N, C-alpha and C positions, 0 to 999 in steps of 0.2 A: 701631267696631261695639260693640253691647251684648252682654251675657251671653245664654245660652240663654233663649229666650222663656218667661217665667213670668207676665208681667203686661202689660197694655196701657199703664198709666201707672205711672211710678216716681217716688217722692218721695225726694229726696236731701237729707240733713241732715248738715252738716259740724260737728264739735265739737272743742274743745280745752280741757281743764282746766275744764269747766263741767258737771259731772254733774247738779246740781240743775236748772239751766236746761234742759238737754237732756231730762231726764225730764219736766219740765213741758210742753215742746214735744211730745214723743211722746205724752203723755197726751191732748193736744188733737187730735193727728192721728188718734187711734184711731177717732174717729167720722166721719172724712172718707171720702167715697165719690164715685164718678163713675158715673152711670147707664149701664148697658150695658158697663162696662169693669171689668177687674180691676186692683187697685192693690197695689203693693209699696212698702215703706219700706226705704231703704238708708241706714244711718248710717255715716259715715266718721269714725273717731277719729284725730286728728292726733298720735299718739304722746303722749297725755296721761299724766301721772305721778300723777294723783290717784285712780286706781282707776276711771276712767270706762269703759275698755274691759272690765274685769272685770265691772262691774255691768251694762253694756249687753249683755254676752255672755249674761247670764241672763234677758234681756228677751225674752219670746215675741213673734213676729210681725214681727221686723225682721231684715234682713240686715246684719250688722256687717262693715265693712271696717276692719281694724286696720293702720295705717301704722307703719313703724318709725322715722320721723322726721317732724317737722312740715313739711308742704308748703304751709302757708297755705291760704287759702280757694280760690285758683285750683287748686292741686295736689290739694287734698282733693275739690273738686267734680269734677275730671277723673277721679279714682279712683272716685268714686261713680257717675259716668256710665258708666265702663267696666264697672263691676260690675252695672249696672242692665240691664233688658231691655225697658223700655217704649218705644213709639213716641213718647211724650211724657215728658219729664223735668221734674218740678217741683222747684224749689230753694226751701228754706225755712231761714231763719236759726235756729240752735238757741236763740237768745235771743228768739224770737218765738212768739206763740200765735195760731194761725189761728182765725178765726171760723167758725161753722157755714156750710157751703156753699162755703168758700174754694176747695177743690180743684176741685170741679165747675165753678165759674164760671171759674176760671183756665185750665183746659185746654180748655174748650168751643170757643173760636175756632180752636185748633190741630187739632181733630178734624172741622172742617167740610170736607166733600169739596171738593177743588179750591182751597182757600184757600192763598194763598202768604204765610202768616204764619209767620215764623221764631221769634217769641218773644212772650209776653204778660207783662205786669207788673201786679201788683195794687196795692191801696190799703193803704199802711202807716200805721197810726196809732201815735203815741207812747204808750207805757204811762203811765198816770197822768193827772193833770190839771194845768193851768197857768193862771197869772194874770199880768198885766203886772208886770214887775220894775222896780225902781229903777235909774237909770243907773249907780250905783256898785256894783251886784251883779255881782261878777266871775264868779260861777258861773251866770249867766243864759244861756239859749239865745238867739241872735240870729237873727231872721228875715231874709229877703231884702229886706224893706222897712225893716230897721233896728230894728224893735220887739224889745224884750227880754222874755223870759218866764222865770218861776220856777215851781217845782212848788208846788201848793197843792191840798188835797183839795176845796176849794170852787171850783176853777177850771173851765176847759173843756178838752175834748180837742182836740189839735192833730195835724196831719198830719206824718208823717215823710217820706213820698214817694208820688208817683203815677207813678214812673218816673224815669229819668235824663235830664238835658239837659246840653249842653256849650255854654259861652259862647265868644264870639269871641276870648277870650284863652286858650282851651284849658282852662278850668276846668270840671271835671265836678261836678255837684251834683244833689241831689234836687229834682225838680220839686215845687212846692207846699210846700216846707219851712216848717213852722210856720204854715200856713194853718189856720183853724178846720176841724175834722173835719166840721162841719155844712155846709161849703161845697157849692155845686152840683157835680155830677160834672165832673171835668176832661175835656178832649178825649181821645178814644180814641187818636188818633195821638200818639206820643211818640217822641223821638229814640232812647232806649235803655231797656233793662230794668234793674230793680234786682235784683241777684243774690240778695238775701235773700228775695225774694217774686216768683218768676218761674216761667214754664214755657217749655221749649225743645222745638222739633221735632227729632227725631233726624235726619230727612231734611235739615233745614237745617244741623245740626251736621256731618253727613257731607259736606255741600257746602262749608262754609267752614272746618271745623276747630273744635276745642273751645277751651277757655280757654287763654290764654297763661300757662303755669304759672310762667315766670320772673318775672312781676309779683308773685307770692306773695299779696299782699293789697292791695286797693283799686285801682280803675280796671280790674280785669280784666273786669267786666261792660260797662263803657263801650268797652273795646277790642274785645270780641267784638261789641258792637252796631254799631260802625263796620264790621266785616267783613260782618255780615249785611246792612247797608244797601248796601254796595258791590256785593253780589251780588243786590240787588233783593228781599230778604226784608223783609216788613213787621214792625213791632213795635207791639203794641197794649196800651193800658192797659185793665184790666178793673175798673171801679168796684166791682162786687159781690164781688170777691175780696179780703177784708180780713184783715190780720193786725195784732196789737198787739205792738209791738217795744220792747224795752229798748235804746234807742239806744246803740251802742258799749259794750255791757256786757262784751264779751270783751276789747277792747283799750283803750278810753277815748280820747276825742278829744284829751286833753291829753298823752297818752303820747308818748314819743319814737318808738315804733314807728309810731303813727298819723301823726305829723308827717312822719317821714322817708319812709315808704312813699307817703303822699299826694303830697308834693312831687315825689319822684323819678318816680313813675308818671305824674303829670300831664304832665310834660315828655316822657317816653318815648312815651306814647300820642299826644301831639301830633306828635312827630317821625315816628311810624309813619303817621299818618292825616290830619292836618289840613293845610289849605292853608298855604303859606309865610307868609302874612300873620299867621295865627293862631300859627304857631310863633314868629315874631319877637316878637309881643306877649307870648307865654308866657315866652320867654327873657328879654326885657327886664324883665318883672315879677319874675322870680326873681332875676336878677342884682341888681336894685335892692334887693330885700329882703336879699340876702346881703351887700351892701356897706354899706348904711346902716340896715337894720332891726335889730330885736332878735334875739338868738340867732344872731349872724352866723357864728360858727365852725361850728355844726351845719349851717346852710344852705349854707355853702361846701363842706362835705364832701359834701352831697347833690348839689350841682352837679358836683363832680368825678366822682361815680358816674355821673351822666348823660353827661358827656363820655366816660368810658371805654366806656359802652354805646351811644354814638351810632352807631358803625358797624353794630352789630347792628340797631338801630332802623331805620336807613336801608335796610339789606338787607331787613328785613320790609316796609318801604314799597314797595320795588320789586317784591317778590313779590306783595303785595296788588294792586298796579296791573296786574300781568300777568294776573290772573284776574278782575279786576273787570268787571262788566257795567254799572255805574252810575258816572258820573264823580264825582270828589272834589268838584267844584264843586256838583253836584246835591245830594249828601249834606250838604255844608257849608251849604247854604241853610237847613237846619234849625237851625243854631246860633243862640243867643240872645245878647242883650246881657248885660253883667255886672251890670246892675241888675235890678230886679224884672220888667221887661217886655222882650219881644223887641226 
């Protein structure tokens, strides 16, 4: 349940140790509105030690939730949802800047009478511009098609995400990662929402529950998307709801935090939701990397974490099955191949 009703739409921003980024985000939010609806902004500070909470506490027009320890994105988002009052809750990364009209476009499908849409997800564009990179550029971003890109002021804009998809080996990823931002609009129907640019129906959240806070960071949006799908809620991409995102500005894709959380949660979410064939492929892939790939020690430690948590994940699997109205097989039909095309 939400807080006492003060707004129709709530925007939740979770932050940790990133005051400048968060202030930039809030400045861009200041001009966002939804026709015929009142809007509130809830900022959750995950126990930052850089003065973020003190500075934001002096910022007018926001509701600040100060946590006494870092609960990650999942726990932070849950705290923000609990403190919010809207029938629709929009989630925005603190390292993102929304384009004009972002909020109105994102929440419109959720406010349509009779619509059984549980979540919407916007169009996330990477900040800056990019050009093709040389094969030996170790800092290049790699697309689903294998093309490599590096930052360049005279390059082109690229997409970060148009929602989340899951492959048949259990790998969650951003749909349209590194496609040109000028590409034609992507299909409205998408497997899951991107938690950094999304809107959620409170009715749907009351039906399926909120974020799985023990995941802490990464795959929490994919896990919730599975539960929404299993209860028959739709998830839609909204092309007109655009944000510009500093990809992984808070954690970094090469950090141990990113790597450990990403690998661990990929397997746990597969155990909770995916068909057995997907779980098997996910496990074989991870074991192979842990045995023969680089960074074997760290990968083995992650696998041990998954083994210890497997009973919990299987319990969650059984609980989801008991309340599901849509079969696992039906939802899994939306999974895609590990290459660029389904």
